[in-house]
C-alpha positions in Angstrom: -12.6 -33.8 -0.8 -9.2 -33.1 -2.4 -8.3 -29.9 -4.3 -7.9 -31.5 -7.8 -11.4 -32.9 -7.5 -12.7 -29.6 -6.3 -11.1 -27.8 -9.2 -12.7 -30.2 -11.6 -16.1 -29.6 -10.0 -15.5 -25.8 -10.1 -14.7 -26.0 -13.8 -17.9 -28.0 -14.3 -19.9 -25.1 -12.8 -20.4 -26.4 -9.2 -20.9 -23.3 -7.1 -20.6 -25.2 -3.8 -17.1 -26.4 -4.9 -16.2 -22.9 -5.8 -17.3 -21.7 -2.4 -15.3 -24.5 -0.7 -12.1 -23.4 -2.5 -12.7 -19.8 -1.8 -13.3 -20.5 2.0 -10.1 -22.6 2.1 -7.9 -19.8 0.8 -9.5 -16.4 1.4 -7.9 -15.7 4.8 -4.4 -16.2 3.6 -5.0 -14.1 0.5 -6.6 -11.3 2.5 -3.7 -11.3 5.0 -1.2 -10.9 2.2 -3.3 -8.2 0.5 -3.7 -6.4 3.8 0.0 -6.5 4.8 1.0 -5.3 1.3 -1.6 -2.4 1.1 -2.1 -1.5 4.7 -5.7 -0.7 4.0 -8.7 -2.9 4.9 -10.9 -1.7 2.0 -8.2 -2.0 -0.6 -7.2 -5.4 0.8 -10.8 -6.7 0.5 -11.0 -5.3 -3.0 -7.7 -7.1 -4.0 -8.9 -10.3 -2.3 -12.2 -10.3 -4.3 -10.3 -9.4 -7.5 -7.9 -12.2 -6.9 -10.7 -14.8 -6.7 -12.5 -13.3 -9.7 -9.4 -13.6 -11.8 -8.5 -17.0 -10.4 -11.9 -18.5 -11.1 -11.9 -17.0 -14.6 -8.5 -18.6 -15.3 -8.8 -21.8 -13.3 -8.7 -23.9 -16.4 -5.1 -22.5 -17.0 -4.0 -23.9 -13.6 -1.7 -26.8 -14.5 -1.1 -28.2 -11.1 2.7 -27.7 -11.2 2.5 -26.0 -7.8 -0.1 -26.0 -5.0 -3.3 -24.1 -5.7 -2.5 -21.8 -2.8 0.8 -20.9 -4.4 -0.9 -20.2 -7.7 -3.5 -18.1 -5.9 -0.7 -16.2 -4.2 0.8 -15.4 -7.7 -2.6 -14.0 -8.8 -2.9 -12.1 -5.6 0.6 -10.6 -5.9 -0.2 -9.4 -9.4 -3.5 -7.9 -8.3 -2.0 -6.1 -5.2 1.0 -4.7 -7.2 -1.4 -3.4 -9.9 -3.6 -1.8 -7.2 -0.6 -0.2 -5.6 0.6 1.2 -8.9 -2.9 2.6 -9.6 -2.7 4.4 -6.3 0.7 5.8 -7.3 2.3 4.0 -4.5 0.7 6.3 -1.9 0.0 3.6 0.6 0.7 4.2 4.2 -0.7 2.2 7.0 -3.5 4.1 8.6 -4.5 1.4 11.1 -2.5 -1.1 13.0 -2.3 -4.6 11.6 -4.1 -5.8 14.8 -7.2 -4.0 13.5 -7.3 -6.0 10.3 -10.5 -7.6 11.5 -11.6 -11.1 12.1 -9.8 -12.6 9.1 -6.4 -11.8 10.6 -5.0 -13.3 13.8 -4.5 -10.8 16.7 -1.4 -11.1 18.8 -0.7 -8.1 20.9 2.8 -7.9 22.2 4.1 -5.9 25.2 5.8 -3.1 23.3 3.3 -1.3 21.1 5.8 1.4 20.1 8.4 -1.1 18.9 5.7 -2.9 16.9 4.7 0.3 15.3 8.4 1.1 14.4 8.7 -2.5 13.0 5.6 -2.0 10.8 6.9 1.4 9.6 10.3 -0.2 8.8 8.5 -3.0 6.8 6.4 -0.4 5.0 9.6 1.4 4.0 11.1 -1.7 2.3 11.1 -1.7 -1.5 8.1 -3.7 -2.9 10.1 -6.7 -4.0 11.8 -7.0 -0.6 8.6 -6.4 1.4 6.7 -9.0 -0.7 9.4 -11.7 -0.1 9.7 -10.8 3.6 6.0 -10.9 4.2 5.6 -14.2 2.3 8.5 -15.9 4.1 8.5 -14.5 7.6 4.8 -13.8 8.1 3.0 -16.2 5.9 5.5 -19.1 6.2 6.1 -19.7 2.5 9.3 -21.5 1.4 11.7 -19.9 -1.0 10.6 -22.4 -3.7 6.9 -21.3 -3.2 7.9 -17.7 -3.2 9.9 -18.1 -6.4 7.0 -19.8 -8.1 4.5 -17.2 -6.9 6.6 -14.2 -7.9 8.3 -15.7 -11.0 11.8 -15.4 -9.5 14.6 -17.8 -8.8 14.9 -19.4 -5.4 18.3 -17.7 -5.0 16.7 -14.3 -5.8 14.1 -14.9 -3.1 16.8 -15.8 -0.5 18.9 -12.7 -1.5 15.9 -10.4 -1.3 14.9 -11.8 2.1 18.5 -11.3 3.3 18.5 -7.7 2.0 15.1 -7.0 3.6 16.4 -8.3 7.0 19.5 -6.2 6.7 17.5 -3.1 6.0 15.2 -3.9 8.9 18.1 -4.4 11.3 19.6 -1.1 10.1 16.3 0.8 10.5 15.7 -0.6 14.0 19.3 -0.6 15.2 18.8 2.6 17.2 16.1 0.8 19.2 18.1 -2.3 20.0 19.2 -0.9 23.4 15.6 -0.3 24.4 14.7 -4.0 24.1 15.5 -6.2 27.0 
């Protein structure tokens, strides 16, 4: 069944269609929330809040973009609000690999370098980190990022470039260690 039909069924009160839409998008929304918050519990809360808001406002979805992009917009808002409420005191307490069964686990050879990379990503300003994660980790296009974050495509590209530059600078001292 196609998403437009599922959306109509959800709006008509079909719980099975609602579950189908939820299942189709929950992993990606959770991964974004986890990468932005660094905390499993907060990421789960943000994921649930995202879907609560989305289903409440599904009638407002115009279909100008993909449903996944619209959900990402809702998730971004939820995550940023949660981070503001926590006074931006978010530090990763567990490695991303321990995100649980919703995230994919790929363990590289250099755990120390991975930790330094995660710390460098954590230190990026929110707007750079959000664009970096959406583009480089989640695979969104700049057009989708612009739509989700309410920014121009050029702004998305510029923020990604600045994020990469900051990461290169932060990790430059380790460049000689990698072979």
